[in-house]
C-alpha positions as CSV (number, residue, x, y, z in Angstrom):
1,X,7.4,4.4,-1.5
2,X,5.1,5.7,-4.3
3,X,5.7,2.4,-6.9
4,X,10.6,-9.9,-7.3
5,X,13.0,-20.9,-9.1
6,X,13.0,-22.9,-6.6
7,X,10.8,-24.2,-5.2
8,X,8.6,-22.2,-2.7
9,X,5.2,-21.6,-1.4
10,X,2.8,-20.7,-4.3
11,X,-0.2,-19.2,-3.4
12,X,-3.2,-19.6,-5.4
13,X,-6.2,-19.1,-3.1
14,X,-9.3,-20.2,-5.6
15,X,-12.7,-19.8,-4.4
16,X,-14.6,-22.9,-6.4
17,X,-17.9,-23.4,-8.1
18,X,-20.3,-20.0,-8.1
19,X,-20.4,-20.3,-4.0
20,X,-17.5,-17.5,-3.1
21,X,-19.9,-17.1,-0.2
22,X,-23.4,-18.3,1.2
23,X,-26.2,-16.2,1.4
24,X,-28.9,-18.5,3.2
25,X,-32.8,-18.1,4.0
26,X,-31.9,-18.3,7.8
27,X,-29.5,-14.7,7.4
28,X,-26.3,-16.4,7.6
29,X,-23.6,-15.2,4.8
30,X,-20.4,-17.3,5.0
31,X,-17.5,-16.4,3.4
32,X,-14.2,-18.0,2.8
33,X,-12.0,-14.9,3.5
34,X,-8.6,-16.6,3.7
35,X,-6.9,-19.8,2.9
36,X,-3.1,-20.0,3.7
37,X,0.0,-21.5,5.1
38,X,0.7,-19.9,8.9
39,X,4.5,-19.5,8.0
40,X,5.9,-17.7,4.9
41,X,7.9,-21.0,3.6
42,X,7.7,-24.6,4.1
43,X,9.9,-27.5,4.2
44,X,9.8,-31.3,3.4
45,X,9.8,-33.4,6.8
46,X,8.6,-30.1,8.8
47,X,5.1,-29.6,10.1
48,X,3.5,-26.6,8.6
49,X,0.2,-25.3,9.6
50,X,-2.6,-24.1,7.2
51,X,-5.4,-21.6,8.4
52,X,-8.7,-21.0,6.8
53,X,-10.3,-17.8,8.1
54,X,-14.4,-18.0,7.7
55,X,-16.2,-14.6,7.9
56,X,-19.9,-14.7,8.7
57,X,-21.3,-11.0,7.5
58,X,-25.2,-11.8,8.0
59,X,-27.6,-11.9,10.7
60,X,-27.8,-15.5,12.1
61,X,-25.0,-18.0,13.3
62,X,-23.7,-19.9,11.0
63,X,-23.0,-24.1,11.5
64,X,-20.9,-25.9,9.5
65,X,-18.6,-28.3,9.2
66,X,-14.9,-27.6,8.0
67,X,-13.2,-30.1,5.3
68,X,-9.3,-30.1,4.6
69,X,-9.1,-32.8,1.6
70,X,-5.2,-33.8,1.1
71,X,-4.1,-34.5,-1.9
72,X,-1.4,-37.4,-2.1
73,X,1.9,-37.3,-0.4
74,X,0.2,-34.8,1.9
75,X,-0.6,-35.8,5.7
76,X,-2.0,-34.7,8.5
77,X,0.3,-34.4,11.2
78,X,-2.2,-34.1,14.1
79,X,-6.0,-33.8,14.8
80,X,-8.9,-34.8,12.5
81,X,-9.0,-33.4,8.6
82,X,-13.0,-32.7,9.0
83,X,-14.3,-30.1,12.4
84,X,-17.8,-29.5,12.9
85,X,-17.9,-25.7,14.2
86,X,-20.3,-22.6,14.3
87,X,-19.2,-19.0,13.3
88,X,-21.4,-16.4,14.5
89,X,-23.0,-13.7,13.2
90,X,-20.8,-10.5,12.2
91,X,-17.4,-12.3,13.5
92,X,-14.9,-14.6,12.1
93,X,-13.2,-18.0,13.2
94,X,-10.0,-19.4,12.2
95,X,-9.7,-22.9,11.6
96,X,-5.7,-24.9,11.6
97,X,-4.6,-27.7,10.5
98,X,-1.2,-29.0,11.0
99,X,0.3,-30.7,7.8
100,X,3.5,-32.4,6.6
101,X,4.9,-33.9,3.3
102,X,7.5,-36.5,3.4
103,X,8.9,-35.0,0.4
104,X,9.3,-31.9,-1.3
105,X,7.0,-30.9,-4.1
106,X,3.8,-28.7,-4.6
107,X,0.6,-30.1,-3.5
108,X,-3.0,-28.7,-3.8
109,X,-5.1,-28.7,-0.4
110,X,-8.7,-28.1,-1.2
111,X,-11.1,-26.5,1.8
112,X,-14.7,-27.7,1.9
113,X,-17.6,-26.2,3.6
114,X,-20.5,-28.2,4.3
115,X,-24.1,-26.9,5.4
116,X,-26.9,-29.0,5.3
117,X,-29.1,-28.6,2.4
118,X,-26.3,-26.7,0.5
119,X,-23.5,-27.2,-2.1
120,X,-20.0,-27.0,-0.9
121,X,-18.4,-24.4,-0.4
122,X,-14.9,-24.3,-1.6
123,X,-11.2,-22.7,-2.0
124,X,-8.3,-24.7,-2.7
125,X,-4.5,-23.6,-2.0
126,X,-1.4,-24.3,-3.6
127,X,1.3,-24.9,-1.5
128,X,4.7,-26.0,-2.2
129,X,7.6,-28.0,0.1
130,X,11.1,-26.7,0.2
131,X,13.9,-30.0,0.2
132,X,14.0,-30.9,4.2
133,X,16.6,-29.3,6.3
134,X,17.6,-30.2,9.6
135,X,15.9,-27.6,11.8
136,X,18.7,-26.5,14.7
137,X,18.5,-23.9,17.9
138,X,21.2,-21.3,17.0
139,X,22.0,-18.4,19.2
140,X,22.2,-15.7,16.6
141,X,22.1,-15.7,12.5
142,X,25.6,-17.7,11.1
143,X,28.0,-15.0,9.3
144,X,27.1,-13.7,5.6
145,X,29.0,-15.7,3.2
146,X,29.3,-12.8,0.5
147,X,28.9,-13.8,-3.1
148,X,31.1,-11.1,-5.5
149,X,29.9,-9.4,-8.5
150,X,32.0,-7.2,-10.9
151,X,29.2,-4.4,-10.8
152,X,28.4,-2.6,-7.6
153,X,24.9,-3.6,-7.1
154,X,22.4,-2.0,-5.1
155,X,18.8,-2.6,-4.4
156,X,15.8,0.1,-3.2
157,X,15.1,-0.4,-0.1
158,X,11.6,0.4,1.5
159,X,11.5,1.4,5.5
160,X,7.5,1.4,5.7
161,X,7.3,-1.6,8.2
162,X,7.8,-0.2,11.2
163,X,6.1,-1.3,14.9
164,X,4.4,2.0,14.9
165,X,2.6,1.7,11.7
166,X,1.2,-2.3,11.5
167,X,-1.2,-1.1,9.7
168,X,0.7,-0.6,6.5
169,X,0.7,-4.5,6.3
170,X,-3.1,-4.4,5.5
171,X,-2.5,-4.2,2.2
172,X,-0.7,-7.5,1.9
173,X,-3.9,-9.3,2.9
174,X,-5.4,-8.8,-0.4
175,X,-1.7,-10.6,-1.7
176,X,-1.2,-13.3,0.6
177,X,1.5,-14.5,-2.1
178,X,3.7,-11.5,-1.2
179,X,4.1,-12.7,2.8
180,X,8.2,-11.7,3.4
181,X,10.3,-14.5,4.5
182,X,10.0,-12.3,7.7
183,X,6.8,-12.5,8.0
184,X,4.9,-8.9,8.8
185,X,8.3,-7.7,10.5
186,X,8.9,-4.2,12.1
187,X,11.9,-3.1,10.6
188,X,13.3,-1.7,13.2
189,X,14.6,-4.9,14.8
190,X,18.4,-5.5,14.7
191,X,17.8,-9.0,13.5
192,X,15.6,-8.1,10.3
193,X,18.3,-6.2,9.3
194,X,20.9,-8.8,9.5
195,X,18.3,-11.4,8.1
196,X,18.1,-9.0,5.0
197,X,22.2,-8.3,5.2
198,X,22.9,-11.9,5.1
199,X,20.3,-12.5,2.2
200,X,21.5,-9.8,0.3
201,X,25.1,-10.1,0.5
202,X,25.1,-13.8,-0.2
203,X,23.5,-13.4,-3.5
204,X,25.5,-10.5,-4.6
205,X,24.0,-7.5,-3.5
206,X,26.2,-4.6,-2.2
207,X,24.2,-2.0,-1.0
208,X,20.4,-1.1,0.1
209,X,19.0,2.7,-1.2
210,X,16.9,3.2,1.5
211,X,13.8,5.4,0.8
212,X,14.5,8.7,3.2
213,X,11.6,11.1,4.7
214,X,12.0,14.5,5.8
215,X,9.2,15.7,7.7
216,X,10.2,19.2,8.7
217,X,12.1,22.1,6.9
218,X,13.6,25.3,7.8
219,X,14.7,23.7,11.1
220,X,16.7,20.8,12.6
221,X,15.9,17.4,10.7
222,X,12.6,15.4,11.8
223,X,12.6,12.3,9.7
224,X,10.1,9.5,8.9
225,X,10.2,5.7,8.6
226,X,14.1,6.0,9.4
227,X,13.8,3.1,12.1
228,X,15.5,0.7,9.6
229,X,18.8,2.8,9.6
230,X,18.8,4.1,13.0
231,X,17.5,1.4,14.8
232,X,18.3,-1.7,13.1
233,X,21.0,-1.6,10.7
234,X,23.5,1.2,12.7
235,X,23.3,-1.3,15.6
236,X,23.2,-4.7,13.8
237,X,25.7,-7.2,14.4
238,X,26.7,-7.3,10.3
239,X,26.3,-3.9,9.8
240,X,30.1,-3.6,8.3
241,X,28.8,-6.4,5.6
242,X,26.7,-4.2,4.0
243,X,26.8,-0.8,2.7
244,X,23.9,1.2,2.0
245,X,22.9,4.9,0.8
246,X,19.7,7.1,0.6
247,X,17.2,8.3,-1.8
248,X,15.9,11.2,-0.4
249,X,12.1,11.2,-1.3
250,X,11.6,14.8,-2.4
251,X,8.3,13.4,-3.8
252,X,5.8,16.4,-1.8
253,X,6.1,19.5,-3.8
254,X,7.3,22.4,-1.3
255,X,6.8,20.1,2.2
256,X,9.6,17.3,1.3
257,X,12.6,19.2,0.1
258,X,14.1,22.5,1.7
259,X,12.8,25.9,3.0
260,X,15.9,27.5,1.2
261,X,19.5,27.7,0.9
262,X,20.3,27.8,4.4
263,X,18.0,25.0,5.3
264,X,19.9,22.8,3.0
265,X,23.3,23.8,4.3
266,X,22.8,24.5,8.0
267,X,20.4,22.1,8.5
268,X,19.9,19.2,5.8
269,X,23.4,18.5,4.9
270,X,25.1,18.4,8.0
271,X,22.6,15.8,9.6
272,X,23.4,13.7,6.3
273,X,27.1,14.4,7.0
274,X,26.9,13.0,10.6
275,X,24.5,10.9,10.1
276,X,25.3,8.6,6.7
277,X,28.1,10.2,4.5
278,X,30.7,9.7,7.6
279,X,29.3,6.5,7.9
280,X,31.5,3.8,7.4
281,X,29.6,1.5,5.8
282,X,28.1,4.4,3.7
283,X,28.1,4.0,-0.1
284,X,31.4,6.0,-1.4
285,X,32.6,5.9,-5.2
286,X,36.0,7.3,-6.0
287,X,35.8,8.8,-2.2
288,X,32.5,10.6,-2.6
289,X,29.3,9.8,-1.5
290,X,26.4,8.7,-3.5
291,X,23.3,10.6,-2.9
292,X,20.0,9.5,-5.1
293,X,17.2,12.2,-4.9
294,X,13.7,11.3,-5.8
295,X,11.8,13.9,-8.0
296,X,14.8,16.7,-7.6
297,X,13.0,18.9,-10.4
298,X,10.8,19.7,-7.5
299,X,13.9,21.8,-5.9
300,X,13.3,24.3,-8.3
301,X,10.3,25.7,-6.2
302,X,12.0,25.1,-3.0
303,X,15.1,26.9,-4.0
304,X,13.6,29.6,-6.5
305,X,15.5,29.1,-9.7
306,X,17.5,26.6,-11.9
307,X,20.6,28.8,-11.0
308,X,20.2,28.2,-7.4
309,X,19.5,24.4,-7.4
310,X,23.2,24.5,-9.7
311,X,24.4,26.7,-6.6
312,X,23.2,24.8,-4.1
313,X,24.8,21.6,-5.6
314,X,27.8,23.0,-5.8
315,X,28.0,24.0,-2.2
316,X,26.8,20.4,-0.9
317,X,29.6,19.2,-3.1
318,X,32.3,22.1,-1.7
319,X,31.0,20.6,1.8
320,X,32.0,17.2,1.2
321,X,35.3,18.0,-0.2
322,X,35.6,20.5,3.1
323,X,34.8,17.1,5.5
324,X,37.3,15.1,3.3
325,X,35.9,13.5,0.2
326,X,36.4,14.0,-3.2
327,X,33.3,15.6,-3.6
328,X,29.3,14.0,-4.2
329,X,27.9,12.0,-6.2
330,X,24.1,13.0,-7.1
331,X,22.1,11.0,-9.5
332,X,18.1,12.4,-9.7
333,X,15.3,9.8,-10.4
334,X,13.4,10.0,-14.1
335,X,11.1,7.0,-15.9
336,X,10.6,8.6,-18.8
337,X,12.2,9.1,-22.4
338,X,11.2,13.2,-22.6
339,X,14.4,15.2,-23.8
340,X,13.1,18.2,-22.3
341,X,12.7,17.0,-18.7
342,X,15.8,15.2,-19.0
343,X,17.9,18.3,-20.4
344,X,16.4,20.2,-17.1
345,X,17.7,17.5,-15.0
346,X,21.4,18.3,-16.4
347,X,20.9,21.7,-16.1
348,X,20.5,21.6,-12.7
349,X,23.8,20.1,-12.1
350,X,23.0,16.5,-11.7
351,X,25.6,13.8,-12.5
352,X,23.5,10.7,-13.3
353,X,19.9,9.4,-13.9
354,X,18.1,6.6,-12.6
355,X,15.0,5.0,-12.5
356,X,12.5,4.0,-9.5
357,X,10.7,1.5,-11.1
358,X,10.1,2.1,-15.1
359,X,6.6,3.0,-16.3
360,X,5.3,-0.2,-18.1
361,X,2.1,0.0,-19.4
362,X,-0.9,-1.6,-20.3
363,X,-0.7,-5.0,-18.0
364,X,2.1,-6.2,-20.4
365,X,3.3,-10.2,-20.6
366,X,6.5,-10.8,-18.8
367,X,8.4,-10.8,-22.1
368,X,7.0,-7.0,-23.3
369,X,7.7,-5.7,-19.4
370,X,11.3,-7.0,-19.9
371,X,11.5,-5.2,-24.1
372,X,9.9,-2.1,-22.4
373,X,12.9,-1.4,-20.0
374,X,15.6,-2.2,-22.1
375,X,14.2,0.1,-24.7
376,X,13.8,3.0,-22.0
377,X,17.6,2.2,-21.4
378,X,19.1,2.1,-24.6
379,X,16.9,5.3,-25.8
380,X,18.2,7.2,-22.9
381,X,21.8,6.1,-24.0
382,X,21.1,7.2,-27.5
383,X,19.4,10.9,-26.7
384,X,22.9,11.7,-25.0
385,X,21.7,14.1,-22.9
386,X,22.4,13.0,-18.9
387,X,24.6,10.0,-18.5
388,X,22.6,7.2,-16.6
389,X,23.3,4.7,-13.9
390,X,20.8,1.4,-15.1
391,X,17.9,0.0,-12.8
392,X,16.2,-2.8,-13.4
393,X,12.3,-3.2,-12.7
394,X,11.0,-6.8,-11.5
395,X,7.0,-6.1,-11.1
396,X,4.3,-3.3,-10.3
397,X,0.9,-3.1,-9.2
398,X,0.5,-0.4,-6.7
399,X,-1.0,0.0,-3.3
400,X,-4.5,-0.6,-4.4
401,X,-3.8,-2.6,-7.8
402,X,-4.5,0.9,-9.9
403,X,-3.2,1.2,-13.3
404,X,-1.3,-0.9,-15.3
405,X,-0.5,-4.7,-13.2
406,X,2.7,-6.4,-13.9
407,X,5.2,-9.1,-12.7
408,X,8.5,-11.0,-14.4
409,X,8.7,-14.4,-12.8
410,X,12.0,-15.1,-11.6
411,X,13.2,-17.4,-14.7
412,X,12.5,-14.1,-17.0
413,X,14.5,-12.1,-14.4
414,X,17.4,-14.0,-15.1
415,X,16.7,-13.1,-18.6
416,X,16.4,-9.0,-17.6
417,X,19.7,-9.3,-15.8
418,X,21.7,-10.3,-18.4
419,X,20.2,-7.6,-21.1
420,X,21.0,-5.5,-18.3
421,X,24.3,-6.5,-17.7
422,X,25.5,-7.1,-21.3
423,X,23.9,-3.1,-21.8
424,X,26.1,-1.8,-18.8
425,X,29.0,-3.0,-20.5
426,X,28.8,-1.1,-23.6
427,X,28.4,2.4,-21.4
428,X,31.7,4.4,-21.3
429,X,34.0,3.3,-18.5
430,X,34.7,6.6,-17.1
431,X,30.8,7.0,-16.2
432,X,29.1,5.2,-13.0
433,X,26.3,3.7,-14.9
434,X,29.6,1.3,-16.2
435,X,30.0,0.0,-12.5
436,X,26.8,-0.2,-11.3
437,X,23.2,-1.7,-11.6
438,X,20.6,-0.7,-9.7
439,X,17.7,-3.6,-8.8
440,X,13.7,-2.5,-8.0
441,X,12.8,-3.0,-5.4
442,X,14.2,-4.9,-2.1
443,X,10.9,-5.0,-0.4
444,X,8.4,-2.7,-1.6
445,X,5.6,-4.9,-0.8
446,X,2.5,-2.5,-0.8
447,X,3.3,-1.6,-4.0
448,X,3.9,-4.9,-5.3
449,X,7.8,-5.2,-6.5
450,X,10.0,-6.8,-4.3
451,X,13.1,-9.6,-4.4
452,X,13.5,-9.9,-0.8
453,X,12.3,-13.8,-0.2
454,X,8.8,-14.3,0.1
455,X,6.1,-17.0,-0.2
456,X,5.4,-17.1,-3.8
457,X,8.6,-17.6,-5.1
458,X,11.0,-17.8,-1.9
459,X,15.0,-16.8,-2.6
460,X,13.7,-17.3,-6.8
461,X,14.7,-13.8,-7.0
462,X,17.5,-12.9,-5.0
463,X,18.8,-16.5,-6.6
464,X,18.5,-15.1,-10.2
465,X,20.6,-12.3,-9.2
466,X,23.2,-14.8,-8.0
467,X,22.9,-16.7,-10.8
468,X,23.8,-13.7,-13.2
469,X,25.9,-11.4,-11.5
470,X,28.1,-13.6,-9.3
471,X,31.0,-16.0,-9.6
472,X,29.9,-17.9,-6.2
473,X,29.7,-21.5,-6.6
474,X,26.1,-24.0,-6.5
475,X,24.8,-25.1,-4.7
476,X,24.5,-23.0,-1.4
477,X,22.1,-23.1,1.2
478,X,19.5,-20.4,2.1
479,X,18.3,-20.6,5.5
480,X,15.5,-18.7,7.2
481,X,14.3,-17.8,11.2
482,X,12.5,-20.9,11.1
483,X,15.9,-23.2,10.8
484,X,17.5,-22.0,13.3
485,X,14.8,-21.1,15.9
486,X,14.6,-17.3,15.7
487,X,11.9,-15.0,14.9
488,X,9.2,-14.1,14.9
489,X,9.5,-10.6,13.8
490,X,5.8,-9.5,13.7
491,X,4.6,-9.0,17.6
492,X,3.6,-5.7,16.7
493,X,1.5,-7.1,13.4
494,X,-0.2,-9.8,15.3
495,X,-1.3,-7.5,18.3
496,X,-2.6,-4.7,15.6
497,X,-4.5,-7.7,14.1
498,X,-6.1,-8.8,17.5
499,X,-7.7,-4.8,17.6
500,X,-8.1,-4.8,14.1
501,X,-10.9,-8.1,14.2
502,X,-12.2,-6.4,17.3
503,X,-13.1,-3.0,15.8
504,X,-14.7,-5.2,12.6
505,X,-16.5,-7.1,14.6
506,X,-18.2,-3.6,16.3
507,X,-18.2,-2.1,12.9
508,X,-20.3,-4.9,11.6
509,X,-23.3,-4.9,14.3
510,X,-26.4,-4.7,13.3
511,X,-27.8,-1.2,14.3
512,X,-31.5,0.7,13.7
513,X,-32.7,3.9,14.3
514,X,-36.3,5.1,13.9
515,X,-36.8,5.4,10.6
516,X,-35.3,2.5,9.2
517,X,-35.5,0.6,7.3
518,X,-36.8,2.7,4.6
519,X,-37.2,2.2,0.7
520,X,-33.6,1.9,-0.8
521,X,-31.9,3.0,2.0
522,X,-28.5,1.3,2.0
523,X,-26.5,3.2,5.2
524,X,-27.4,5.8,7.8
525,X,-24.2,7.1,9.8
526,X,-25.9,9.2,12.4
527,X,-22.7,9.4,15.0
528,X,-24.6,9.2,18.0
529,X,-22.3,6.7,19.4
530,X,-20.5,7.9,23.0
531,X,-18.0,10.6,22.4
532,X,-15.1,8.5,22.8
533,X,-16.4,5.1,20.8
534,X,-14.1,4.3,18.2
535,X,-16.7,3.0,15.3
536,X,-19.6,5.0,13.6
537,X,-22.4,1.9,13.3
538,X,-24.6,1.7,10.3
539,X,-28.4,2.5,11.8
540,X,-30.0,0.8,8.2
541,X,-29.1,-2.7,9.3
542,X,-26.6,-3.2,6.8
543,X,-23.6,-3.3,8.7
544,X,-21.9,-1.0,7.0
545,X,-20.5,0.6,10.0
546,X,-16.7,2.5,9.8
547,X,-13.9,3.4,12.5
548,X,-12.4,6.6,13.3
549,X,-9.0,7.7,12.3
550,X,-8.1,10.6,14.2
551,X,-11.6,11.6,14.5
552,X,-13.9,13.5,17.0
553,X,-17.4,13.8,18.0
554,X,-19.4,17.2,19.4
555,X,-23.4,17.9,19.4
556,X,-25.0,17.8,16.2
557,X,-28.3,18.7,14.6
558,X,-29.6,15.4,16.2
559,X,-27.4,13.7,18.6
560,X,-24.0,13.8,17.9
561,X,-22.1,14.7,14.5
562,X,-19.2,14.0,13.4
563,X,-16.1,16.9,13.8
564,X,-14.2,17.7,10.3
565,X,-10.3,18.6,11.1
566,X,-8.5,15.9,8.9
567,X,-9.6,12.9,10.6
568,X,-12.3,11.1,9.0
569,X,-14.2,7.5,9.2
570,X,-13.4,4.5,6.7
571,X,-15.9,2.4,5.9
572,X,-14.6,-0.9,4.5
573,X,-15.1,-1.6,1.2
574,X,-18.4,-3.7,0.7
575,X,-20.3,-4.7,-2.8
576,X,-23.1,-2.6,-1.3
577,X,-21.2,0.3,-1.4
578,X,-20.6,-0.2,-5.1
579,X,-23.8,1.5,-6.6
580,X,-24.1,1.2,-10.6
581,X,-27.4,2.7,-11.8
582,X,-28.8,5.2,-9.5
583,X,-28.0,6.6,-5.7
584,X,-28.7,9.3,-3.5
585,X,-26.7,11.2,-0.7
586,X,-27.9,13.2,1.9
587,X,-26.2,14.7,4.8
588,X,-26.1,17.7,7.6
589,X,-23.2,19.8,7.5
590,X,-22.2,23.1,9.3
591,X,-18.9,25.5,8.9
592,X,-18.2,28.5,9.8
593,X,-15.3,28.7,7.1
594,X,-16.1,30.4,4.3
595,X,-15.2,29.4,0.3
596,X,-13.5,26.0,0.7
597,X,-11.8,25.1,-2.6
598,X,-11.5,21.4,-2.6
599,X,-12.8,19.6,0.1
600,X,-14.7,16.5,0.9
601,X,-16.9,15.1,3.5
602,X,-18.0,11.6,1.4
603,X,-15.3,10.0,-0.9
604,X,-14.9,7.0,-2.8
605,X,-12.9,8.9,-5.8
606,X,-9.6,8.2,-5.5
607,X,-5.9,8.1,-7.3
608,X,-6.0,5.1,-9.5
609,X,-9.2,5.2,-10.1
610,X,-10.4,8.2,-10.9
611,X,-13.2,7.8,-13.3
612,X,-14.8,5.8,-10.3
613,X,-17.4,6.0,-7.5
614,X,-18.7,9.1,-6.1
615,X,-18.1,12.2,-3.8
616,X,-19.8,15.0,-2.0
617,X,-17.8,17.8,-0.4
618,X,-17.2,21.7,-1.2
619,X,-15.5,23.1,-4.8
620,X,-15.0,26.9,-4.9
621,X,-17.1,27.5,-2.2
622,X,-20.1,25.6,-3.5
623,X,-21.3,22.4,-2.4
624,X,-20.2,19.7,-5.1
625,X,-21.4,16.4,-5.9
626,X,-19.1,13.8,-8.4
627,X,-19.7,10.9,-10.1
628,X,-17.1,10.6,-12.6
629,X,-17.0,9.1,-16.1
630,X,-14.0,10.0,-17.0
631,X,-10.9,10.7,-14.7
632,X,-11.7,13.5,-12.1
633,X,-15.1,14.8,-14.5
634,X,-18.8,15.4,-13.6
635,X,-18.2,17.7,-11.0
636,X,-21.9,19.5,-10.6
637,X,-21.5,22.4,-8.5
638,X,-24.7,24.0,-6.8
639,X,-25.4,27.5,-7.9
640,X,-25.0,28.9,-4.7
641,X,-21.8,29.1,-1.8
642,X,-22.4,26.7,1.3
643,X,-24.4,29.0,4.0
644,X,-22.3,29.3,6.9
645,X,-22.8,29.7,10.5
646,X,-25.9,27.2,10.4
647,X,-26.7,23.8,9.8
648,X,-27.3,22.8,6.0
649,X,-29.0,20.1,4.1
650,X,-27.2,19.0,1.2
651,X,-28.4,16.1,-1.2
652,X,-27.1,14.5,-4.6
653,X,-29.1,12.1,-6.3
654,X,-28.3,10.4,-9.7
655,X,-30.9,8.3,-11.6
656,X,-28.6,7.0,-14.4
657,X,-28.9,10.0,-16.6
658,X,-28.5,13.4,-14.6
659,X,-27.1,14.1,-11.3
660,X,-28.9,16.8,-9.3
661,X,-27.7,18.7,-6.2
662,X,-30.4,20.1,-3.7
663,X,-29.2,22.9,-0.9
664,X,-32.0,22.9,2.2
665,X,-34.5,21.4,0.2
666,X,-34.4,23.4,-3.2
667,X,-32.9,22.1,-6.4
668,X,-29.7,23.9,-7.3
669,X,-28.2,22.9,-10.4
670,X,-28.1,19.8,-12.7
671,X,-26.0,18.0,-15.1
672,X,-26.2,15.5,-18.0
673,X,-24.0,12.0,-17.0
674,X,-25.6,9.1,-18.7
675,X,-24.0,5.8,-17.9
676,X,-23.8,3.5,-14.9
677,X,-21.6,4.5,-11.9
678,X,-17.9,2.7,-12.2
679,X,-17.7,-0.2,-9.5
680,X,-14.2,0.2,-7.5
681,X,-12.8,-1.6,-4.5
682,X,-12.4,1.2,-2.4
683,X,-13.3,2.2,1.3
684,X,-15.8,4.8,1.4
685,X,-14.1,7.8,3.6
686,X,-16.9,10.4,5.8
687,X,-15.5,13.5,7.2
688,X,-12.4,13.8,4.4
689,X,-11.1,13.0,1.2
690,X,-9.0,10.4,3.3
691,X,-7.7,10.1,6.8
692,X,-5.2,12.7,7.5
693,X,-5.6,13.8,3.9
694,X,-5.2,18.1,3.4
695,X,-8.6,18.1,1.3
696,X,-10.6,17.5,4.3
697,X,-14.0,19.6,4.9
698,X,-13.7,21.7,8.0
699,X,-17.2,22.1,10.0
700,X,-19.6,19.1,11.4
701,X,-20.9,16.6,9.4
702,X,-24.2,14.7,10.8
703,X,-27.0,12.0,9.2
704,X,-25.2,10.9,6.4
705,X,-27.7,8.7,4.4
706,X,-27.0,6.7,1.4
707,X,-29.7,5.1,-1.0
708,X,-29.9,2.8,-3.9
709,X,-32.1,5.1,-5.7
710,X,-32.8,8.3,-7.1
711,X,-34.6,10.4,-4.6
712,X,-37.2,12.7,-6.2
713,X,-37.1,16.4,-5.4
714,X,-40.0,16.2,-3.1
715,X,-38.4,13.5,-1.0
716,X,-35.7,15.4,-1.0
717,X,-37.8,18.4,0.5
718,X,-39.3,16.1,3.1
719,X,-36.0,14.8,4.5
720,X,-34.9,18.4,4.8
721,X,-38.1,19.3,6.7
722,X,-37.8,16.4,9.5
723,X,-35.0,18.2,10.8
724,X,-35.0,22.0,9.5
725,X,-36.2,23.1,12.7
726,X,-33.1,22.3,14.1
727,X,-30.8,24.0,11.5
728,X,-31.3,27.6,13.0
729,X,-28.1,28.9,14.2
């Protein structure tokens, strides 16, 4: 979904000195891409791996000596601390050392790379070792020993981590400290569900709230990301030890909800009743199933009116009574203090409001993040519009570290839990909120909020829950798969990683085409590879190739072209793509569809950074070039519609002051836009806004060029004339 003290491995990978990478005269360009433990959690008296990933993005091979410098108290288990190797051009090499700590503690490890005639390149890693625990081999996970709380404690559960979507884990490569104790797991594995059940119930968490996604409307229910329930939880050994409920992800207006009342009552609700509500482990309170709904206000559009939503909810409650329950609890998500919004939610017939990750602005300190959340809770209660079930949030970053970023460490998290517990005690005893507390989130690793055991704080967050909410005795022993010879659960991800590394080697190939290099040319995507080639090379020589995602090729204006029908070419983020003072982009497009409204074929502007980057596409039927200065600003549209039925040359230029757009070599618009281009860390997408996005250009795209300077009008005209003879219908 869109949006946690014991000593565990605290990862602080720090590039030391000015040399985050070498750019040598011989063409080698070496970087320390990562320095990480091999396993998410390390224990004293147990051998642990330390892996360094070295990358050479340069044009020649890089011979180097890698040296691991260990502090006192940490030793090599085998092998040598120094190793000589060569990192080939446009490739990466992984180096692994085995280390051992006789005693629990925190140790700083330093990696040094030495090359003759250059200062060392270095990175550091702080790695914590848990107290020792004898390894043993067990046939299965020991049965959970639940710790009990006076409250019903639930945790939101993110089910995105499936074997057929291993790329979902890619975001965590930017945040290795988030690596789960289960590794980059496949969530449909029943053993994964049993580990989560054991860890949750032993720390006082009674139920999971699974994000639930419908991908169909008007017919039989089709789901996505449901394997964590159907394949894992339902077939797990300890399914009876853990209760569950669902949060209906009604977040795509008009798509994820219902086609109407008949769809709701004949398809969706029967599916829930059969698969969930009647399941013995589904959460029922007062003999009522508990259903959470994300963005319930979108149902007004789906069902036609507020009155129709009220009627639908009443029919749902009656259907539950007919099935033997005493009704249905309906909880609607909202993370704000707008009384009109709360009044609208009340008018729909919802029973309670709850939050999915409170909005905490301005990158606050943990103390401010705690106070902000408690203020939300108190003010919601003071308004007295709709009763609430209390949610407490641990952190937020977003998938791309967009917007506000904050995190409450375990010690302060205990304080938040105490305050929330005290607040719950003040709620009317007749309300569900006086008996329930929700934790956000168990495992939303991508958005940056999670309390499940992981690298940085280990069991710190769930220990905080146990310490504050349970009366369980201390100490207790927390097990991880490695302790008992089980796992790993990341086979799908490791296979994906191998494939991805090979793809990155391919896109990083140096390639040239006649006409390159030329002044200021940064990238040239001609799409002239074989029709089934999975990469699109950069023919400027700068190695800015991309990978095809659901895209294909067809004959173009010169060689092949990219077919734009929903797929895309994704070019990984590189510093060269973050132009600042001046730029130009040119391309050829061909379409038979007139009047395209909001479609894009070159994009580096995404949500979370809508004031950054640049893009080109079609807006209101006209070619459009955008370099925003504020969110979604400075759309320069041409003064003519995009011609159809033939190849058209488009160009956009920026000189630091003025945007200009050209169609078939002629100037067709200008706009003042003084100031630099704001950089970002997003990829560059060709053929679409993003792969699989609805805002994709329909047609063909060919000969895309990116320049680090503003082309003159004469240069644009000359580049149009090079292929103009091929542009005839």
